[in-house]
FIVOGU-451849 format. One line per 8 residues: for each residue x, z, y of C-alpha. Coordinates in steps of 0.5 Angstrom, whole numbers, plus 2048, in hexadecimal, padded with zeros to 3 digits. Last residue first. Example, Ala and Ser with C-alpha at 12.3 -4.5 7.8 and 13.67 -1.06 7.14 Angstrom:
# FIVOGU-451849
81B:80E:7FE | 819:810:7F7
END
This chain:
# FIVOGU-451849
7F8:7D2:7E7 | 7FE:7D6:7E7 | 7FE:7D9:7EE | 7F7:7DB:7EE | 7F8:7DF:7E7 | 7FE:7E1:7EA | 7FB:7E4:7F0 | 7F6:7E7:7EC
7FB:7EB:7E8 | 7FE:7ED:7EE | 7F7:7F0:7F1 | 7F6:7F3:7EA | 7FD:7F6:7EA | 7FD:7F9:7F1 | 7F6:7FC:7EF | 7F9:7FF:7EA
7FE:802:7ED | 7FA:804:7F3 | 7F6:808:7EE | 7EF:806:7EF | 7E9:80A:7F3 | 7E4:80D:7F0 | 7DE:80A:7EE | 7D7:80B:7F2
7D8:811:7F6 | 7D2:815:7F6 | 7CE:814:7FD | 7CD:81A:801 | 7D3:817:805 | 7D5:81D:80B | 7D7:819:812 | 7DC:81E:816
7E1:817:816 | 7DE:811:815 | 7DD:80F:80D | 7E4:80E:809 | 7E6:807:806 | 7EB:808:801 | 7F3:809:802 | 7F6:803:7FE
7F8:7FF:805 | 7F9:805:809 | 7FE:807:803 | 802:801:803 | 802:800:80A | 805:807:80B | 80A:805:805 | 80D:800:808
80E:802:80F | 812:808:80C | 816:802:808 | 817:7FF:80E | 819:805:812 | 81E:807:80D | 821:800:80D | 822:801:815
825:807:815 | 82A:805:80F | 82B:7FF:813 | 82D:803:81A | 830:808:815 | 836:802:813 | 837:7FF:80D | 83D:7FC:80D
83F:7F4:80B | 846:7F3:80A | 849:7EC:80D
END
């Protein structure tokens, strides 16, 4: 029996992909002040790019698994 790729499966796959992209975007988004608040203090440290953060977290996780 051949497996056919249907539109239902395609839309489900696209929905999961969009949900993962939104999850990753919200996960790596830096914390912001409340709406309308203006921060007078300068930013001490700029947020690291998402790829660097992901690699750093993965390396820490792998180090913990190896130990």
